[in-house]
N, C-alpha and C positions, 0 to 999 in steps of 0.2 A: 606446606604450612597453612593451617586455617585459623583465622582469628574471628571470634564473635565480637561485633562492634556495637556501639551505641546507636540506637535508631529513633527513640522517642524524640518527637518534635524536631526531626531533621528534615528540613524542607526539600532538600535535594534528593534524598532517598525517596521521600513520599511522592514527589514528582515523578521520579522514575517507576516508581510502583504504579502510580496512575496512569502511566504511559504504556504499561504492559497490556496484554490483550484481556487478562482477567480484570485488571484495574478500570479498563474502558467499560467493562459490563458490570462492575461492581458499583460505579457511578458514585452516588452520595454516601454509600456504605465504605467507600475506599479507606479513608483514615482509620476507622475502628478496625476493619479487618487488618490493615497494614500494622497497627500497633499490637495486634495478637500474635504476630510472628516474631522471628529473630532473624538477624542478618549475619552471614558468614562472609569473611573475605578470603578468597583462596589466591595465592601467589601462582604463577604459571607452574604447571605440573602437579600441583596439589589436587588431592582426590576429594569430591564431594561426598560427604557422609550421608548415609540413608538410614540414620538410627531413628527409631521411633516406631509407632504402631503403623501410621499411615502418612508419612511425610509427602508434603506438596512443596514444590520448589518453583521460584520465579527468578530468572536471571535478570537482574537490574542493569549490569554493565559487564563487558567482557563477554566471554563465551565459554562453554563447557563442551567437551567432545569425548565420545567413546568409540568403541571398535565399529559400530554401525551408525552412529547418529551424531548430530550436534545441535546445540540449543543456544540461541543468541538473545540479545536483550529483548525483554518482554515475553519470552516464551516461558510457558508453565509446563510442568511435567511431575509425574509421580515415579515411583520406583521403576526403572526401565529395564531392569534385568542386565545392565551393562555398568561397568565402571566408568564414571565420568570425571574428567579432570579439566582443570582451567588450562587454556591454551593461548599462546601469544601474549596475552596481557592478563594483568590481575582481574579477577572477577567477583562481583558481590552478588551474593544470592540470598533472597529472602526465602525463609522456610517456615512452614507451619505444620503441625502434627495433627491432622484431621482426626486421629483416633485418640488423642491424649485427653485425659479427664478435664483439664482446664478448658479445652475447646468444646468438648461434648456436654459441659454443664448446662443446666437449664437456662441460665442467664444468657447464654450465647445463641439461643435458638433463632433469633431473627438473623443474626450474622451468618449462622450455618445455612439458612434458606437463601440469604443473598448469595453466599458461595456456591451453592448447588445451582441456582439460576444462572450465575456467571459461567460455570463450567459447561452447562448445557448450551447456553448462547455461543460461547467460544467453539465448541464442537460443531454447532449447526452453521456458524459463519464459515469455519475452515472447510467444512463439506462443500458448502456452496461455492468456495472459491478453488476447489481442487480441480486441476485440469483432467482431461480424459487420459486413461492409461496408455492408448496410442495416440501419439501426436501427429498431426499432419505434416505432410512433406513440405519442405520450405518453398518450393516452387509454386505450391497451391495457395499460399497465404493471401495474396492479393486477388481473391476470386470474384473478379467483376462481372463474370457471367452468372453468378448465383442468382436465383429468382428474387430473393429478398433485397439483395443489392440493387438489382435493376429496377425493382418496384420503388425502392426509396429514392433511388436517383431520379426517377421519373417524377416523384412528388417535389423534388428540390430544384427541379429545372425551371429556370426564369427566362426573362426575355433577352438577357444579354449574358455573355460569358463571365463577366465580372459579377453580375449579380447572382448568377448561379453559383459561382465559386464562393461568394459570400454566404449564400443560403446553406451550403454544404459545411463551411467553416463553422457557422453558428449552430448548426445541428449537431456536429460532433463535438464541438466545444461544451455544449451542455451536459455531455456525459460526465459523470463524477471521475475524477483522477484517482486512480488507485494503483499502488505498486502491485505487480503480478508477473506471472510467466508470460513471455511475449510471443511464444510460438502458437499463435491461434489465427485462424482465418478472419478476414475482414467480416464476413457474415456472422462469425461467432462473437466477435466484438459488438456487431450491430444487435444480436440477440441478448447479449448479456447486459448491455447498456452501460458498462463502465469500461475503463481502460488506463494505460499510462501512455507516455508520449509514443512509444513505438506502435503499440497496438491501435491507438486512435489515429495516429498518422497513416498507418496502413489502411484503416477503414476510410479515412478522408480521401486519400488517393484513389482507392477503389470506386467510391462514389463519384468523384470528379470525372474519373475515365469513363465510368458507366453513363455519365451525363454528357459525354462527348467533348471533354475538356482535355488538354495536354496537361498532364500533371506528373509530378515526380516527389523524389525524397531528397531532403537536405540534412545535412549533419554539422553540428557545432559542438565545441567543448563547452561544459558548463561546470563551473566550481561546485565541489560538493558542499561546500559551506552555504551555497544558494539553494540547492536542491534539499539540503539537509534541514531546512525550515519546515519541511513537510513531514519529516520523519522524527521519532523519538530521539533525544540526544544520545542515548546509548549506542545507537548505531553508527554515529559518525566517526567514532575511532576505528571502526572496521572497515571504512570505505576508502577508496582511492581518493587523492586530492581532486581529480576532475573525472567526469563522467561524460559519455556521449549523450548528446540531446538531439532528437530527431524531429523534424516537423515537415509538413507537406509544402509543395510549391505548385503554382500553376502559371502556364505561360498566357500572358494578356497582352495582345498586340505585339507579339514577338519578344516580350520581355518576361524573364521568370520573377514571379512575385511570391515570397514567403507567406504562408497563412498557418500560423501555429494554433492548432486546436487542443494542445495538450492540457492546459490548467483551467478547470471550470471556475466559476465564481468563487466558491468556497476555498479552493486551494489558492487562487490568485490573491485572495484577500490576506492569506498568511503571508505571501511574498511581501505584501504591502508594508508589513512591519519593518521590512528592511528597505524598501524602495517606495516611500509614501508618495514620492513625486511621479510615480507611474499610475496613480489612481485613475487617471483620465483614460487609460487603456484597458480598463476592467471589461468593458463591453467590446467583443471582436468586431472590427470593421475592416473591410477590404474593398478598395477601389482601384481602378487602373492608376498606376503611379503611386500607390500608397499601400505598401505590404503591412501585414500584422505579425511581427516577430518581436514580442517583448523581451525575450531572452537575449536578443541582440541589442535592443534599444537600451537595456540596462548597462550595456557595455559601451554605449556611445558609438557603435560600429555602423558601417555603411549597410543598410538593409538590402542593398542590391548586390553586395559582394557575397554571393552564396554559390555553392556548387551543388547541382542538381543531378542526381543518378536516377536510373530507371527502376532500380530494385534494391532493396536491402535484405532480401531473402537470406543470404549468407549470415548476416547479423541476427535475424529473427529465428534462424533455424538452429542457433546454439542452445543447448539445454542449460537451463538456469542451475546454479548450485544451491538456489534457495528452494525450500519446500513451502507448501501452502501456510504452515504455522509461522514461517519466518515473514512472509509477506503480510500475514494478518497482523503481526506485531509491528511492522512497519507502518501499517496503515491506521493506527489508532488515532493519530492527531487529525488526519483528513477525515476520518469517519466521525470523531467526535464533533469536529466543525460543522458537519452536516446532519448530525443526529442520527446516523445510521444504526448505532448500537441500541437505540430504542426499538427498532423493528426486531432484532435478534432477542432483545429482552422479552418482547411479547411472544415470540416463538417459544422461548424458554419456559415462559408461564404456562402456555398451553401444553408443552411436553410434560411438565412437572404435574400439572393437573391430571393429565392422562394416566401418569404413572401412580399417582395417589389413589385414583379410582380403581386402577387395576389391582392395587393392593388390598382394597377393602373386601 
């Protein structure tokens, strides 16, 4: 069963649309484009209609799946050549017919241009985030012998073990936090300059080991309601209640000290909406006797009660069920907080200009 539901002036639906990948790149044009479409509510098992000249869909919540593919909250797609149905939960889908007279009318020219640039920007961002077709073997992920890792470790080496560990912590902490595939080498994370808890921890451990420190990996459970502050609300219903959170640890004077580089300033400030009393820990600091593990501090737990292992290659070697488009939709809140979408907006402008010149 499919129902068309009211959408005008619905702040919840507009917020979900704004959190979509296209919504991120539409930016100020988001409300007008949103109001030009319609929304369908699908019960589980109901099929998504592809009626129209050129229908474009955005999943607001729930997910739809076909024989080959699935689309989650924030994902956009046109006719995919497969029948898509809502699965597990009800799904709300925003749809616009890009070929309908109402959309192609002269008065919508500026909105059509905004939509074109948003589609180009989304494609460019997704292509940039797509991992290589052949992924590295798990045992090669913490590649401390890579020349780039060795060079960076040398730059970060300080007079004492504690100050070296803190320099590495602050360096990796500065990398923007972004959800993504975790089967990548430390040297790849260093080159990309972004990562999530798993990949940033892997890089941090590699750099500390390359700098001569004894370092390892620690794991703690994290409530999805906490991590969920970084992701659009539509994804929360699709997540488990708790997730595994990884961070690096370094042995100082015989004692393991956690040093969590995962969340950069922009993502940390999103967490502060829930934990304002943790504002004093925004800047990472690590000294002997004083670990840096905000994820444990918010639980009022013993910061030295951690288990450290030599490798998480088995965990990092697991192939993700998410595709690049899913991760891009997960990242809209953290990307907006850092203004990343403006870069891809500029890329889209260049591509669109080149296309217009080629048509002349």
